[in-house]
VMD Tcl script that draws the C-alpha trace (Angstrom):
set ca {
  {0.58 -7.26 10.63}
  {3.96 -9.70 11.72}
  {7.41 -7.85 11.61}
  {8.15 -11.07 11.72}
  {6.18 -12.93 9.70}
  {7.23 -9.18 6.94}
  {10.54 -10.03 6.48}
  {10.05 -13.47 5.94}
  {8.27 -12.35 2.77}
  {11.27 -10.13 1.50}
  {14.01 -12.60 2.38}
  {12.03 -15.31 -0.20}
  {11.88 -12.69 -2.96}
  {15.12 -11.10 -3.17}
  {16.48 -14.78 -2.44}
  {13.49 -15.34 -5.52}
  {15.28 -12.79 -7.33}
  {18.81 -13.78 -6.78}
  {19.86 -10.80 -5.32}
  {22.40 -10.76 -2.13}
  {20.99 -8.15 1.44}
  {24.55 -6.13 0.51}
  {23.32 -5.59 -3.28}
  {19.57 -4.73 -2.74}
  {21.08 -2.17 0.17}
  {23.38 0.00 -1.99}
  {20.68 0.23 -4.43}
  {17.94 1.30 -1.72}
  {20.94 4.32 -0.41}
  {21.07 2.05 2.63}
  {23.45 -0.07 4.76}
  {22.83 -3.66 4.54}
  {22.87 -3.93 8.41}
  {19.52 -2.20 7.75}
  {18.35 -3.96 4.97}
  {18.86 -6.95 7.09}
  {16.61 -5.80 10.19}
  {13.92 -5.98 7.08}
  {14.25 -8.68 6.67}
  {14.14 -10.65 9.85}
  {11.55 -8.47 11.48}
  {13.55 -5.80 13.47}
  {11.68 -3.19 12.20}
  {9.18 -2.46 9.25}
  {10.23 -0.09 5.42}
  {8.70 2.38 4.33}
  {6.41 3.92 2.33}
  {8.57 3.79 -0.16}
  {11.00 2.08 0.63}
  {8.32 -0.88 -0.43}
  {7.85 1.10 -3.60}
  {11.14 1.31 -4.92}
  {11.55 -3.32 -3.64}
  {8.73 -3.83 -5.74}
  {10.20 -2.41 -8.93}
  {13.70 -3.71 -7.77}
  {12.07 -7.44 -7.70}
  {9.73 -6.51 -10.10}
  {6.85 -6.85 -8.30}
  {3.25 -5.66 -7.03}
  {4.34 -4.07 -3.02}
  {1.35 -6.99 -2.32}
  {3.82 -8.81 -3.38}
  {6.40 -7.91 -0.78}
  {3.38 -7.24 2.88}
  {2.15 -10.46 4.82}
  {-0.01 -13.27 3.41}
  {-2.43 -12.18 6.49}
  {-2.40 -7.70 5.69}
  {-4.96 -9.05 2.82}
  {-7.71 -11.44 4.85}
  {-7.23 -9.20 8.00}
  {-9.35 -6.44 5.66}
  {-12.02 -8.74 4.50}
  {-14.47 -8.40 7.64}
  {-14.41 -4.43 6.93}
  {-14.14 -3.71 3.20}
  {-17.86 -6.17 3.34}
  {-19.13 -4.50 5.97}
  {-18.01 -0.61 4.46}
  {-19.63 -2.31 0.83}
  {-22.97 -2.66 2.87}
  {-22.55 1.15 4.90}
  {-21.80 1.86 1.04}
  {-25.37 0.09 -0.27}
  {-26.77 1.64 2.54}
  {-26.00 5.24 1.95}
  {-26.41 4.47 -2.21}
  {-29.18 3.02 -2.02}
  {-30.53 6.58 0.59}
  {-29.00 8.20 -2.35}
  {-26.96 10.72 0.37}
  {-22.57 9.85 -0.11}
  {-20.97 8.32 2.43}
  {-20.01 9.97 5.41}
  {-15.98 10.84 5.19}
  {-14.92 9.20 8.31}
  {-16.93 6.26 6.52}
  {-14.22 6.38 3.59}
  {-10.74 7.16 5.41}
  {-10.74 4.44 7.87}
  {-9.68 0.05 7.34}
  {-8.67 0.69 4.26}
  {-8.67 -2.37 1.57}
  {-5.63 -3.94 -0.17}
  {-5.95 -1.13 -3.67}
  {-6.44 1.60 -0.45}
  {-2.92 0.59 0.34}
  {-1.55 0.18 -2.72}
  {-2.57 3.59 -3.39}
  {-1.92 5.17 -0.18}
  {1.58 3.49 -0.31}
  {2.74 5.70 -4.00}
  {0.79 8.68 -3.28}
  {3.50 8.64 -0.32}
  {6.23 7.91 -2.46}
  {5.71 10.87 -4.86}
  {6.91 13.70 -5.45}
  {5.40 17.45 -3.50}
  {4.35 17.30 -8.24}
  {2.65 14.49 -8.86}
  {0.56 14.67 -5.57}
  {-0.80 17.47 -6.47}
  {-1.58 16.80 -9.93}
  {-3.09 13.32 -8.84}
  {-5.80 15.55 -5.84}
  {-6.66 17.23 -9.37}
  {-7.43 14.43 -10.98}
  {-9.33 12.94 -8.09}
  {-11.53 15.95 -7.13}
  {-12.67 15.84 -11.17}
  {-13.22 12.76 -11.51}
  {-15.21 13.12 -8.37}
  {-17.22 16.48 -9.08}
  {-17.10 14.56 -13.00}
  {-19.92 12.00 -11.46}
  {-21.37 14.40 -9.39}
  {-22.85 15.86 -11.92}
  {-23.38 13.24 -14.14}
  {-25.91 12.34 -11.23}
}
mol new
graphics top color blue
foreach p $ca { graphics top sphere $p radius 0.5 }
foreach p [lrange $ca 0 end-1] q [lrange $ca 1 end] { graphics top cylinder $p $q radius 0.2 }
display resetview
């Protein structure tokens, strides 16, 4: 993903929301120059900062990312889905290493939200997911 394209996207969203750089920087509790560096593509906001920005702008995180990010996943997601179908037909789980890389747009969003969560929220999320996975395995 191009930092310049990401920065342009952040600038457009901020301007569309009617905020100044200083207002957004104050809400993030950072210097205006730090926020400005996001918009000019000199640096990239952390996932937790993206979560806060999505709340400030009332837009999904995807709305803050470079549009090319979504299209860059199409090939990988298609190839991964074909592999998933192959393993499903064999009745075997997909190898863990195949499930960790090449994140889809939704998976990227989940990861951003997870990283922005508190330790307690992370623990509850993991507990919930593990229960869901174990429940699915028992049904088979």
